[in-house]
N, C-alpha and C positions, 0 to 999 in steps of 0.2 A: 400319328394318332394324336399327339399333343395339339396340333393345329385343329383337328376335327373336334377334340374335346372342348377347347376354348370357344369355338364357334357354337357348338351344341349348347354349352352352358349359357351363353348369351341369349340364344333363341329361347331356351327354357325360361330364363328370367323374364324375357319380354312377354311371355305368355302366362305369367303367374295368375292373372285375373281369371283366365279361362280355367286354369288348373284348379284353383280353389273353388270356383263355382261347381266344377264337375265333382270334386271330392265331396263337397257338401251335398250335392244331389244324390250321389251314391250312398252316402251315410244315412240319408233320410229315405231311402227306398224308392227314389224317383230319378233314376240315373239319366233318363232322356230329357229331363227338365234342364239339363246343362246345355243342350243344343239350342241356341237362340236363332238359328237360321230356319225359319218356318218352311221355306221352299225345300230345303234339304230334308227336313223331317217328313214332309209330304211325299217327296220322291223316294225316300228310304222306306216309308210305310208301304208305298205301292210296290216297290221292288221286292219286298219280302212277303207280299201277299196278305198283309194284315187287314182284316175287315173293318177295323175300328178307325175312326178319324183320329189322327194323332194330334190334332190341334188342341185337344183338351189337356194334353200333357203339360203345356206351359200356360194354361189359362189363368191359373192361380197366381203365377208369377207376374202377370200383367196387372193384377189387382193390388198387389202389395210387393214388398221387396222379396227377392228370391229367398233370402235367409228366413224371413218370416213365413213365407209360403211353404218352405220345406219343413218348418217346425210343425205345420198343421198335419194331422194324421191323414195320410193319403186315402182316397176312397174312389169308388166308381172306376172310370177308365184309368185314372192314374194308378190305382192299386193293381189293376190287372197288368198294366204295362210294367209297373215297377217290379212285380214278381215274375211275370211270365217270361221275362228275359232269360230266365234259367231253364225254360222248357223249349226243347227243339224236337223236330221230327226225327225218326230213326234214320232217315236218309243222311242226317248229319254225319253219322259214323262212316257210311260208305263213301260219301264225298270227301270226308277228311282223310280216309285211307288213300283215295286217288290223289289228293293234293300232297300228302306226305311222300308218296312214291316219287314225286318229281324232284324232291330235295336231295341234293348230293353234297358230299364232303370234299372240299378242295384240300389237297394234300401235296407235300413235296414228293419227289420221286422216291425218296427213302421211307415214305409213310408218315412223316411228321405232319401234324395238322396245321392248316393255314386259315381255313374259314369255311363258310357254307355258301350255297347258292341253289338255284332251282331252274328247271327247264321251263321256258316261256313259249316254245314252239318246237316242232321237230328239229332236233339238232342244235338249238340255240339255248344258251345258258346265261343267267343273270346273277351277278354277284357285286360286291363293292369294288370300287377302284382301289381302295387301300388293301384289298385282298389280292387282287390281280390287276396291276395298273399299267402294264406295258407289253408290247409284243415280245420283248426279251423275257419277261416274267412267264409268259405262257409256256415256254419250253422247260420251266423248272417244276411245273405242277401237273398233276392229273386230277380228274374228278372221279369220285367213288360213289356208286349207288349201291343200295342194299347194305350199307354199313350200319347194321342194326341187328337187334336181337329179335328172333321170331317168337311165335306163341309157345313153342316148346322150350323156351329159355336158352336156345342155342343160337349163336350168331349165324346170319345168312352168309352165303358165299358172295364175296364182294365182286362187283363188276367195275372194272377200271377202264377209263377212256382217256385218250390224249385230247388236248385242246388243239384246235386248228385255226389259229388267228388269221391265216391267209385267206380262208373262206369268208370270215367276217370278224371284225374286231372294232368296237367303238366304245370309247370310255370318256369319263368326265371326272376330273379331280377336284372340282369346286366343292366347298364344304357342305352345301345344301343340295348336292346331287349325288356325288360319290358313287357312281355306278359303272359297271362294265358289262357289255353284252359281247359274248364270244361264241364262236361255233365250236362244236365238239367233233373230234375226228375219229380215228379208228379205235376199235376195242383192243385193249391190251390183254385183259383176262376176265374170266367170269362166264357164267352160263347164259346170260340174257343179252339180247341186242338192245340198243338204246331206245328203240320205239316201244319197248315193254314197260317203260316207266311213265308214259303219258307226258302231259305238260299242263302248266297253268298259264293261259294267255293273259296278256295285259290289256287293260282298257282304262281310259280316263273318264269314264262315266261318273256323274256327280251323285249317284244314288247308292254308293257302296258302304257308307258309314255315317254315323252321327256321334257326336260327343256323348260320353256316358255308356256307349256300347262296349261289349267285351271284344277281345281279339284273341286269336290263336297263333302261336308261333311254333313252327317246325324247325328244329335246329340241331346242330352238333356242338353243344357247349363244351368249350375247351377241347374240342376234337374228339369227344366221346361218341359212343354209339348214338344214333338218332334219337332225340327226345322231343316231347311236345309239351309246351306250356299251354294248357287247355282251359280257356275261359277264365283265366285268373288275371288277365290284363284288362285294364280299363283305358279307353281312349280319353285323355284328359285335356288335350289342347291341340289346335290345328293352326299351322301357319301356311303360307302359300306353297312351300316346298316340303314341309315335314309334318309328321304326326308325332305326338308324345303319348306314351302309355306307361302305366305304373304297374308293378307287380313285385312280389318277393321272389325274384329270380336272379340267377347269376348273370353278371355282365358278360359281354362277349357275344359269340355266335354271329359275328359279322357276316352279312350276306344272306341271313335267314329270311324267308318270306313271312310276312305278317298277313294273316287272313281275317276276314270277317266270318260271321256264322254261316254264310253261304259258301265259304271257302273260295271267295274271290280274293286275289292278292290286293291289298290296300297299301302296303308299304314294304320297303326293303330295309330291314334292320341294319343300322350301322354304328350305333353307339349306345352304351348303357353305363350308368354310374350311380353313385349314392345321391339321393335327393337331399339337398342341404336343409330343407325345412322338414323337421321330423314330426311336428305336431300341428294339428289344425287349430282354428281359432277357438273351438270348443274344448280343446285340450286332448282330443282323441288322437291316438298315434296314426301317422300316415305310412303308406307303403315305403319300403326301404329304398327302392330303386326307381329311377325314372329312365325310360328308354326313348331313343329317338330313331325314327325310321323315315327314309326318303319316300315321299308320296309317289305311288305308282303313276298317278295322273301327271305329276311333274316330269317323271322319266319318259312317259309316252310323248308328252308335248315336246320334250327336248329331242327325242329320237326322230320325230317328224321333221324338226327343223334341220337335223343333220343328215338327212337322206342325201342331200346334194353333194356331200363329201365322199360318197361311196362310189365304187365302180358300178356299172349297170347291173351286173349279176348280184352283187352284194345289196344294191338298192332294192332290187326286186325281191330278194329273200327277206329283207327286213320289212318292206312294205307288206308282203304277204303275211308275215307274222303279226303285224299291227292290225291288218284287216281281219285276220282270224280272231283276234281279241274282240273286235267290234261285233263280229258275226255271232259269237257264242257268249257275249256279254261277260267275258272274263271268267267263266265257270271252268273249273278244272276238267280236263279231258282225260278220260280213262285210256289206257294203252290201246292204240290202234292196231298194233301187231305185237305178238309175243312169241318169239322163237326161242324155246328152251330145250335143253337136251332131252328131258323126259317127255316132252310133248303134252303135258297135262294142263298147261295154262289155256285160258280162254283168249280169243282174239282172232285176228285175220292175218294170214301168212300167204305170201306169194311164192310158190314153188318155182324151181328153175325151169320146169316144163311149161310154165305159164298158167298153172292152175291156181285159182284163189281158193284158200281153205279157211272156212270159219269153224272155230272150235267153240262149241257151246258146252254141254258135256258130251255131245255127240259131234261127229265130224261131218260137215257138208262141203262138198267140193263142187265148184262151178268152173268150167273151162272158159278162159278168156282168150279169144282169138288173138294171136300174135302179142300176147301179154308180156309186158316187161315191167320192171320197177317203175319206169316212167309212165307206163300205161296205168298202173295202179294209182300212182300219184295224180295222174290226170283225172281219173275217176273220182278220187277224193276231192280234188280241186273243183270238179264239176258239182259235187255235192255241196261243197262250201259256197260255190257261186249260187246254188239254189237257195241256200240259207240267206245269202246276201240279198237276192232278189225278193225273198219273202219279207225282208226287213225294210225294203224301200218304202218311202212315203207313198201311200196309195193314190191312184189317180182320183182327183177330186175337182170340183168346180172352183173351190177357193182354198188357197193355202193359208193356214193360220200360223203365221210366223211366231216363234217363241224365243224370247231372250233368256239365256241361261242366267238365273238370278245369283248363282255362286260365282262372283267375280274373282275369287281366289283361283279359278281355273285359268285365268288369262295371264300369259307371260308377256304379251305385248310385242312391240318391235324388238328385234334381235340385232345387235350391232355386229355380230360375227356371222351374219347370214351369208355374205359373199366370201367364198373360200379364200383364205389367205389375206383377208382385209378386215380391218375394224372400222366400221362406219357408224359412229355414234349418232344419237338424236342431235338435231341442230341445237346449239347452245344459245339461249337468249341473252341479250345484254342485260345489265342490271336494271335498266329502266323498263325493258320489256318483261323481265322476270317479275317485277313488282306488280304487273298487271295480270299475271296468269292466275287462273282459278286453282284452288288447292284440292287435291285428292284427299278426302277425309278418311279414306281407308289405307293411305300409304303407311308402310311400316318403316322402321328404322333402317336407314341405308338406301331406301327408295328415293327416286326423284319425286319430291312432294307435289310437283305440278303435272306429272305425267299420268294420263288415264290409259292404262293398258287394256287392250282387247285381244281377240284371237287374231294373231299375226299382224297387228298394227297398234300404234299408240297415237294419242292426240294431246296437244296443248290447246287450252281454251282461254281466250282473252275475256277476263271477267267483266271488263268495262263494256265491251260491245256484245258479250254473250255469244260469241261465234268462235269456231275453231281458228286458231292462228296458224297452226302447223300440224300436219299429220305425217307419220312415217310408217310405211307398209312394206312388208316382205312378200314378194310374189315368187312362187315356185312354179314356173311354167310347165315343167314336166309332170307335175302332180296336180294341176288345176282340175277343179270339178265345176261342172255346170249345174246350176240349181234352177229348175223351171220356176219362173216367177209366179205362175198361176197354180201349179200343183205341188211345188216343193220337191219334185222328184230329182234325185241326185244322180248324175251320170258323169263319166269321165269327159273332160272337155277336149274334144278332138281339135277344135280351133276356137279362137277367142273372137267374139263379135262385139262390136259396139252396140250398146242397147239404145233404143230410141223410144221406149214406152214411157208415157207420162206417169208420175208417181201419185196422182191425186187420190187414188183409192187405198193406198198402203198406209199402215199404221207405223208411226215412229214412237220412240221410247225415251223417257227421261232416264238419266243415270243417277242412281241413289247416292253415288259417291261425291257428287258435286252439289254445292249450295244452289238451291233453285233460283236464287237471285243472280247467279253468275252465268247462267246459260239460257238461251232462248228455248221456247217450248212450242207446242202446237198452236197456241194463240197467235204467235208471230205470223203464221201463214193463213190461218182460218179467219182471222179478224181483220183482214185487209179492207180498207175503205176505198173502193173503186166503183166506177159505174160500168156495168157490163153492156157490151154491144150485142147485136143479134148473134145467136149461136156461139157466144163466147163465154168462157168461164169467168166469173166475177172475181178475178184476182190477177195480179200482175206477175207475182213471183211463185216459182215452184220451190219445193224442198230439194235442194241440190246436195248430192253426196260430195264430200271431199275425197275420202277413200272410196273408190268405185265399189259397187255392190259385189262384184265377183272377183275383184283382185285378191282378197285374202282367203278365198274359198279354195283351199287345197288341203291335201292330206286325207285322213279318213272321212267318211261321210258325216259322222257326228261333228267333227271339228269344222268341216266345211259349212255345215248348217249353222253352227254357232257363230262362225265368222260372218256369214251372210247376214244373220240377224243383228250382229254387233254393228254393222255399218248403218243400221237404222236407229242409232242413238242421236239425239239432238246435238250432242257434242261433236258430231260429224256432219252437221247440216248447215248450209248457208242459203240465203235467198238468191235465186238465179232466175233470169228471164227465161221464158219458155224455150226459145231456140237454143240457148246455152245448155239447158239441162237435158234436152231430148235429141239434139241434132248437132252437137259439137264433135264432129268426127275426129278432127285433129286433136283436140284437147282430150277427149275420152280415149283415143286410140294410140297415144304416143307409147304407152307401155307395150301394146301389141306390136307396134312398129319396131321397137327395140327387140322384143322376143323373136319376132319373125325374121329379122334381117341381120342382127349382130351375130358374130361368130363367138358364141359363149359356150363354155364347156358344160356348165351345170344348169343352164337355162334358168337362171335366177336373176331377179331385178329388185333393187331397193328403190322405192319411189317416195319422195317427199312432196307433199302438196299442201297448199295453204292459201290464205287470203292476204291481200294488201289492205290494211286498215288505216285509212287516212282520215284526219279530222275534217276534211272538206268533202267527204263522201255525202251524197245527197240524202235528204230526209224523205221518208214516205209515211203516208197516213195509215195509222192503225189505232183502233179504238181501245187498245190495251197498252201497247208499247208506244207511247207518244214520243215523237222525236227520234225514232229509230233510224240509223244511218245504214245505207246499203253499200256494201263494198263494190267497187268498180272493177278491180283487177284480181285475178287469181294466178298463182304461180305453181309450177311443177318442176321437179328435178328428178330425172331418172338416172340411176347409177348401176353399172353392171361391169362384168369382167369380159374383156374382148381380147382373145389371143394372149391371155396371161396378164394383160394390162387393164387397169381400171379406166373406165370411160364414164363421162357424165354429160347429160344433155339438159339444158335449162330452157324453160318455156313460160311465156306469159299469155294468158287469155284475158281479153279486155272487153267488157260490156259497156264501156264509157259512152260510146256513140249513141247507144239506146237510152242511156239514163242520165245524161248530163243535166237535163232538166226533167225531173221525174213527172210523167204524165198522170193525170187524174183518172184516166180511163184505161181499161185493159186493151181496148181496140186501138189505142194511140200508139202502141208498140208495133213496129213492123218486124215480123219474125224473119224476114229475108235480109235484114240489114242489122248492123249495129254491134256484132260480136266479131272480133278479129283475134288472130293468133300470131304470136311472134316468137322467134328464137331469140334468146337473150343469153346472159352469162350468169354463172353462180354469184359472182361478185355483185352484179346489178341487183340480184334478188336479196343478197345480204344487206345491201344499202337500203333497199325498200322496206325490209322487214325488221331489221335489228337482230337477225339470227346469224349465227356463225356455223357454217357447215364443215369446217375443218380444212386444213391445208391439203389433205389427200384428195378431197372432192374438188377443191378449187383447181388443183394441178391436173385433175382428170377431165376438166371441162373441155369438150371438143371445140367450143366456139369462144374460148376465152379472149380471142383476138378481135371479136366483132364489136365490142363496146364502143358507143359513140359513132357508129358507122352509118347505117342506112336509114335511120329515122330520127326524128327529133329527140325521142327518148333513148336512143342508142339501141333500139331493138330492130330486128329484121323481120318484116311480115312474111308469113308463109301461107300459102293457099292450098298446098297439096303435100303429101308425104315425100314426093319427089324433090321438094325444096329442102328436105332435111337429109344431108349427107352424114351418115353415121361413121364415116371414115375420112374426115377432112384431114388435110395435112396440117398438123399442129404447128403452132408458132414455135420456131426454133428457140430454145432457151439459150441465153447468153452464158458462156463459160465464165467461171469465176477466174479472176486474174491470179496467176501463180506468183508466189513470193520469190523474189530473186535474191 
């Protein structure tokens, strides 16, 4: 806990500006003025169904300083929003009861308290890693539901369950994640079955909270009967992985769920302690305690990345749980079945004879032919599938792609993506690092030059305004296909190389990068060329570095976010038409690896980038005078093959088409000029000034071909049959033994 406390205090200190802004806003009756993410405010307003535009909340803050604007008496929309935050519909109580039912106490076998947690899906429980951190720990504890006092003042009869880590156990002990997901096993004692307690599913949606809002915590403080801190917490700061909230509450209650007013889980409580700053700038006292919770969105993103570590049955179970959260938008689910001894509870129960019984206050029985528990589960899954289908993007003539404006949702490239290996981002030399654009939103401890997106990251060369290197995680087993015209999301049965031109699609600027350090739409729309008959008056297409569908895996919402993220100009380079639309080998090398390599978890890490040479040819543009076009692009695919790491390096070269840049679009022959080569990791390192690490270099399948079959040391390929994914590696020399 000391390690967690030190890290939490550092994070709290780094967010002091947000905290003081929120405290001031709350003091002056305008709590939501603390939230400066307008897109989040709009999304939050839509999510809770408020009829008023929330934009007026911070309008005054734009005209003067926040402090001055908060001193002004609130009126109009600000007054309503400032006060009506204390008014909720009566459904708040029923939803809160359902959410509280999911919360259980983690206790030692002898009854001593250890922590708290809650059900996130049928039979799956979420708590902190520091509450339950290993397979061995699971045998020391039980989970207790209904450990609470009822309306009559008498304790309920406790329902105790074993943990079943062999069914599912996944944990993370890092300070800003600190979670454990574990399956619950057989009942030890008590009148109710586990499904009588419902569950609160997880979602990483970006519309669940805004700074200044209240939060509700259901907990077992110090192991006592279940209690609720109701609407006395204020969200005061937000970092990429954590939320901070203040209240006059006891510290502790590790593993408790933190809810918004719609009783969606927004954080997993893991630390609380005294707030060092006791008074605000105006001298008014501050709340005594600050609490830190792990953001549910961060946990969901991490669970998606770790699916490949699990067995097929475990993976399916966790995938279903995460998809369920997407389907119901993270809303607490009332018990689906309640089997109690007195039979007075409402719910649905499957009798041994195959009869499904709904108890309302009257009993309705429906015979289900050859019904079993599996049949009932299948019916429920079918219902969930119907919900999924209803949430699909409707068929439409045009898909309006939307970039998620909350970049805190992006974890970027993950170096631990391939099981058992750590493959970091390529490390630039000092000279290359000095040229890289800076991420203006990078936090302490982040790589200041990395731009993280959904499942991939980018380095941008600030001098050329183009991506220097990208790193993408591809989970072939969980890939999604997104229809380019309609936006409809489906499971990718196979991966096809796309050949559609990109002329009609919108690309996006990234607000985290200085606009002078990255190309934009003018680079492509303001080309000065002469068009021939029936030809587009431009030479270059907007070319993806990370392919559009490579990072599209996981839940539908994450896949859509990833697809949209590939349309940032930080991921865009000028490419001749044939390169962008019909480079089968270049575009399909990832598919070739996925389809042919014997890999256990069907995961591939792909590095892609440009070779930026001072001699690259200039082309005419009436905005970017003197812009140089890259001639070569490189790619390195890394994967696990029969327990060993393998890597394949490749160069795509459009030099023959562009050595002397033509003045007219028709001067480029789309049937010639782009060639593909197999190369080595070392060759790419020498061309780019990047270091991919010893493990990737040693895994290179073709490390022995350098200087071989072409002037550049590259071997040209014309078909995938030219690429042997299992060549006999060069035998390493044994080290001489000391005599």
